[in-house]
C-alpha positions as CSV (number, residue, x, y, z in Angstrom):
1,M,96.1,54.5,6.5
2,E,92.5,53.3,6.1
3,F,89.8,55.9,5.3
4,R,86.2,55.6,6.3
5,K,83.0,57.4,5.4
6,L,81.9,60.1,7.9
7,G,78.2,59.3,8.6
8,H,75.9,59.8,5.6
9,T,78.3,62.4,4.1
10,D,80.7,62.0,1.1
11,I,83.6,62.8,3.4
12,Q,86.3,60.2,3.9
13,V,88.3,60.5,7.2
14,S,91.4,58.6,8.3
15,A,90.8,55.7,10.8
16,I,93.1,57.6,13.1
17,C,92.2,61.2,14.1
18,L,94.7,63.5,15.6
19,G,93.6,64.8,19.0
20,T,95.0,68.2,20.0
21,M,93.8,69.0,23.6
22,T,97.3,69.2,25.1
23,W,98.5,71.9,22.8
24,G,98.8,75.2,24.6
25,E,99.3,73.6,28.0
26,Q,101.5,70.6,27.9
27,N,102.7,71.2,24.3
28,T,104.0,74.3,22.7
29,E,102.9,75.8,19.4
30,Q,106.0,74.3,17.6
31,E,105.3,70.9,19.1
32,G,101.7,71.1,17.9
33,H,102.9,72.0,14.4
34,D,105.4,69.1,14.5
35,Q,102.6,66.7,15.4
36,M,100.4,67.9,12.6
37,D,103.3,67.6,10.1
38,Y,104.0,64.0,11.2
39,A,100.3,63.1,11.1
40,V,99.8,64.3,7.6
41,D,103.0,62.5,6.5
42,M,101.5,59.3,7.9
43,G,98.2,59.7,6.0
44,I,96.0,61.3,8.6
45,N,93.6,63.9,7.3
46,F,91.3,64.3,10.3
47,F,92.1,66.8,13.2
48,D,89.9,67.3,16.3
49,T,89.9,70.2,18.7
50,A,87.5,72.3,20.8
51,E,86.8,75.8,21.9
52,I,87.7,75.1,25.5
53,Y,91.0,73.4,24.8
54,A,93.8,73.3,26.1
55,V,93.0,71.0,29.0
56,P,92.4,71.3,31.8
57,P,90.0,74.1,30.7
58,R,90.7,77.5,32.2
59,A,90.4,81.1,31.1
60,E,94.1,81.6,30.7
61,T,94.5,78.8,28.0
62,Q,91.0,78.7,26.5
63,G,91.2,78.8,22.7
64,S,95.0,78.2,22.6
65,T,94.7,74.9,20.9
66,E,92.5,76.2,18.1
67,K,95.0,79.1,17.6
68,I,97.8,76.6,17.2
69,V,95.9,74.6,14.6
70,G,95.1,77.9,12.9
71,T,98.7,79.1,12.6
72,W,99.6,75.7,11.2
73,M,96.8,76.0,8.6
74,K,98.0,79.4,7.6
75,K,101.7,78.4,7.4
76,T,101.2,75.2,5.4
77,G,98.2,76.1,3.2
78,M,96.8,72.6,4.0
79,R,93.3,73.7,4.9
80,D,91.7,72.0,1.9
81,K,93.5,68.7,2.7
82,I,92.3,68.4,6.3
83,I,88.9,67.4,7.7
84,L,88.7,69.8,10.6
85,A,86.5,69.2,13.6
86,T,85.9,71.4,16.7
87,K,83.3,71.6,19.4
88,V,81.1,74.1,21.2
89,A,80.8,73.7,25.0
90,G,77.6,72.5,26.6
91,R,75.8,73.7,29.7
92,A,78.3,74.4,32.5
93,P,79.0,77.0,35.3
94,M,82.0,78.5,33.4
95,D,81.7,82.3,33.5
96,W,84.8,83.0,31.5
97,L,84.0,81.5,28.1
98,R,81.4,84.0,26.8
99,D,81.8,87.7,26.4
100,E,78.9,88.6,28.6
101,G,80.3,86.5,31.5
102,S,77.2,84.3,31.8
103,H,77.2,80.5,32.4
104,V,77.6,78.4,29.3
105,E,74.6,77.0,27.5
106,Q,73.7,76.0,24.0
107,S,71.5,79.0,23.2
108,R,71.4,80.7,19.9
109,A,73.5,83.7,21.0
110,Q,76.2,81.5,22.6
111,I,76.5,79.0,19.7
112,E,76.8,81.8,17.2
113,E,79.4,83.6,19.3
114,A,81.3,80.3,19.8
115,V,81.4,79.3,16.1
116,D,82.5,82.8,15.0
117,K,85.3,82.8,17.5
118,S,86.4,79.2,16.6
119,L,86.5,80.2,12.9
120,A,88.7,83.2,13.7
121,R,91.1,81.2,15.9
122,L,91.3,78.4,13.3
123,Q,91.9,81.0,10.5
124,T,89.4,79.3,8.3
125,D,86.1,80.2,6.6
126,Y,84.4,76.9,7.4
127,I,84.5,74.0,9.9
128,D,83.9,70.5,8.5
129,L,82.4,68.9,11.6
130,Y,81.0,71.1,14.4
131,Q,80.2,69.1,17.5
132,L,78.1,69.7,20.7
133,H,80.8,69.0,23.3
134,W,78.4,67.7,25.8
135,P,74.6,67.9,26.2
136,D,72.8,71.1,27.2
137,R,71.0,69.1,29.9
138,R,72.5,68.1,33.2
139,M,74.0,64.6,33.0
140,N,76.2,62.2,35.0
141,L,79.1,62.6,32.6
142,F,82.8,61.9,32.8
143,G,82.7,59.0,35.2
144,G,79.2,59.2,36.5
145,L,77.0,56.1,36.8
146,G,73.3,55.9,35.9
147,Y,70.8,58.6,35.1
148,T,69.5,61.3,37.5
149,H,66.6,63.4,36.3
150,Y,67.2,67.0,37.3
151,G,64.3,68.4,35.4
152,D,66.0,71.8,34.9
153,E,65.4,74.3,32.2
154,I,67.3,73.5,29.0
155,N,67.5,74.7,25.4
156,R,65.3,72.3,23.5
157,I,67.0,70.0,21.0
158,E,64.9,71.2,18.1
159,D,65.9,74.8,19.0
160,I,69.6,73.9,19.0
161,L,69.2,72.2,15.7
162,G,67.5,75.3,14.3
163,V,70.6,77.4,15.3
164,L,72.9,74.8,13.7
165,A,70.8,74.9,10.5
166,D,71.3,78.6,10.2
167,I,75.0,78.3,10.7
168,Q,75.1,75.6,8.0
169,K,73.1,77.8,5.6
170,A,75.6,80.6,6.2
171,G,78.4,78.3,5.0
172,K,80.2,78.3,8.3
173,V,79.9,74.6,9.0
174,R,79.5,71.6,6.7
175,H,78.2,68.9,9.1
176,F,77.4,68.4,12.8
177,G,78.1,65.8,15.4
178,L,77.4,65.1,19.1
179,S,79.8,64.3,21.9
180,N,79.4,62.6,25.3
181,E,75.8,61.8,24.3
182,T,73.5,59.0,25.4
183,P,71.5,56.7,23.1
184,W,68.3,58.7,24.0
185,G,70.0,61.9,23.0
186,I,71.4,60.7,19.8
187,M,68.0,59.3,18.7
188,K,66.2,62.5,19.7
189,F,68.5,64.6,17.5
190,L,67.9,62.2,14.6
191,H,64.2,62.2,15.2
192,H,63.9,66.0,15.0
193,A,66.0,66.1,11.8
194,E,63.8,63.4,10.3
195,V,60.4,65.0,11.1
196,N,61.7,68.5,10.0
197,G,63.7,68.2,6.8
198,D,65.1,71.7,7.3
199,L,67.1,70.6,10.4
200,P,70.6,69.0,10.0
201,R,71.1,65.4,10.7
202,M,73.9,64.4,13.1
203,V,76.7,62.4,11.4
204,S,78.8,61.3,14.3
205,V,79.1,61.0,18.1
206,Q,82.3,61.5,20.0
207,N,82.2,59.4,23.2
208,A,84.8,57.8,25.4
209,Y,85.6,54.2,24.3
210,N,88.4,51.9,25.4
211,L,89.1,48.6,27.0
212,L,88.0,49.9,30.4
213,N,84.9,51.6,29.1
214,R,82.9,49.8,26.4
215,I,79.5,51.2,27.4
216,Y,79.0,52.6,23.8
217,E,78.5,49.0,22.7
218,L,75.5,48.5,24.9
219,G,73.1,50.8,23.1
220,S,74.8,53.3,20.8
221,S,76.5,50.8,18.6
222,E,73.2,49.7,17.1
223,I,72.6,53.3,16.1
224,F,75.7,53.2,14.0
225,H,74.5,50.2,12.1
226,R,70.9,51.3,11.7
227,E,71.3,55.1,11.4
228,G,74.9,55.6,10.2
229,V,76.0,57.8,13.1
230,G,79.7,56.8,13.5
231,L,81.7,56.8,16.7
232,L,84.6,59.1,17.0
233,A,86.2,57.3,19.9
234,Y,88.2,59.4,22.4
235,S,90.4,58.3,25.3
236,P,91.4,55.0,23.6
237,L,94.2,54.6,26.2
238,A,92.0,55.6,29.2
239,Q,94.0,58.8,29.7
240,G,97.2,56.9,29.7
241,Y,96.3,54.1,32.1
242,L,96.3,51.5,29.4
243,T,99.9,52.2,28.6
244,G,100.9,50.9,32.0
245,K,102.7,54.0,33.0
246,Y,100.7,54.5,36.2
247,T,101.1,50.8,37.3
248,N,101.7,50.3,41.0
249,G,101.1,53.9,41.8
250,A,103.8,55.2,39.5
251,L,103.5,59.0,38.8
252,P,105.7,59.9,35.8
253,Q,107.0,63.5,35.8
254,G,105.1,65.6,33.3
255,S,102.2,63.2,33.0
256,R,98.6,64.5,33.2
257,K,98.1,62.7,36.5
258,Q,101.2,64.3,38.0
259,L,100.4,67.8,36.6
260,F,96.7,68.0,37.1
261,D,95.5,65.0,39.2
262,R,92.2,64.9,37.4
263,L,92.1,61.3,36.0
264,Q,89.7,59.8,38.6
265,R,87.5,58.4,35.9
266,Y,90.0,55.6,35.5
267,E,90.7,55.0,39.2
268,T,87.7,53.0,40.2
269,P,88.2,50.2,42.8
270,A,88.6,47.4,40.2
271,A,90.6,49.3,37.7
272,D,94.1,48.3,38.8
273,Q,93.4,44.6,38.4
274,A,91.8,45.0,35.0
275,I,94.6,47.2,33.7
276,A,97.1,44.6,35.0
277,S,95.2,41.9,33.1
278,Y,95.3,43.8,29.9
279,M,99.1,44.4,30.4
280,N,99.5,40.7,30.7
281,V,97.6,40.1,27.4
282,A,100.1,42.5,25.7
283,K,103.0,40.8,27.4
284,K,101.8,37.3,26.4
285,Y,101.8,38.3,22.7
286,G,104.9,40.4,22.9
287,V,103.2,43.6,21.7
288,D,103.2,47.2,23.1
289,A,100.2,47.6,25.5
290,S,99.3,51.0,24.1
291,Q,99.2,49.7,20.6
292,L,97.1,46.8,21.6
293,A,94.6,49.2,23.2
294,N,94.6,51.6,20.3
295,Q,94.2,48.9,17.7
296,F,91.3,47.3,19.5
297,V,89.4,50.6,19.3
298,T,90.4,51.3,15.7
299,T,89.2,47.9,14.5
300,R,85.7,47.9,15.9
301,D,83.2,48.0,13.1
302,F,81.2,50.9,14.6
303,V,84.2,53.2,15.0
304,T,84.6,55.8,12.2
305,S,87.9,57.2,13.7
306,N,90.0,56.7,16.8
307,I,91.1,60.0,18.3
308,I,94.6,59.6,19.5
309,G,96.6,62.2,21.5
310,A,100.2,62.5,22.6
311,T,102.5,64.9,24.4
312,S,105.7,63.5,22.8
313,M,106.6,62.4,19.3
314,E,107.5,59.0,20.6
315,Q,104.0,58.6,22.0
316,L,102.5,59.9,18.7
317,E,104.5,57.5,16.6
318,L,103.4,54.5,18.8
319,A,99.8,55.6,18.5
320,V,99.7,56.2,14.7
321,T,101.7,53.0,13.9
322,S,99.3,50.9,16.0
323,V,97.3,50.5,12.8
324,D,100.0,48.0,11.7
325,L,99.4,45.7,14.6
326,E,97.4,42.5,13.6
327,L,94.9,41.5,16.2
328,T,94.6,37.7,16.1
329,E,91.5,35.8,17.1
330,E,93.5,34.6,20.1
331,M,94.3,38.1,21.2
332,L,90.7,39.2,20.9
333,A,89.6,36.1,22.8
334,D,91.9,37.0,25.7
335,I,90.8,40.6,25.6
336,E,87.1,39.5,25.8
337,T,87.9,37.2,28.8
338,V,89.4,40.1,30.7
339,H,86.4,42.3,29.8
340,L,83.9,39.7,31.0
341,T,85.6,39.6,34.4
342,A,85.6,43.4,34.7
343,P,83.1,45.0,32.3
344,N,82.9,48.7,31.9
345,I,84.5,49.5,35.3
346,C,85.5,53.0,34.3
347,P,82.4,54.7,32.8
């Protein structure tokens, strides 16, 4: 397993990060423990979770994933061997996440409540990487196109950073990252940290990145090279579509699409043809389609870690061992040809 530097820190994280969001919904506690055991055996030292997991987010399962990670940490005594990342929710009309029953926002009181609850569920004294799950401002996220200016009241970025600075000084968090953020947002957070040396500097951004959605390349990838903010890429298989399991309208029993029907981000009009084209590239070279998609993400020079997820051990093994697949120049050329015919069709 290859290890890469996390932003400007001295932390080395595995090129594959273990995603956890199905634990507590599609996966049991024991299955989550089994996945963590296997990941560590394969050289993975980086786990990612969030306060709202399991998915889909709902009051009945909120926090269950962090609890599963926490019981594994306690059972194995592996806390000091793992780089642990979690997230605080952004602005949203969820009235079940906070004690007072208010809608979610990244205010001082809510962030402090969230981090303390995550620490308790994770059964740890500190979090290595604490991420803002999505911006505190209204955005066209998770499949939206373009920017709409709503002009609504938000918690200012410098104020959010001030809260994070206090959490860091208290020893609760080592470093901070962003998620589902735009190039403007990333640079604004960096700007405030630069002009006020008492504010923490973001070390990473966790955005969707896969063969159907390479938008990160258009603006944010330069930020990695110039500012050292690495991409933690999520959804490398486009929520399973790049495995081919939904081809021709197939609906496998127990799949997220069958259970929850919330994968519309990867059901745009041109998606089926693009997915079929990537399946043909994999077939041409006799490789597994999911491993081709995963290894493409892992090998991009701006990717710090590829966040993989699985509901079965078979899926997990395919994802982790994708690092052994050699992507030839011919494969990459064929991938680029498909991309140019259908660029970023699933934002």
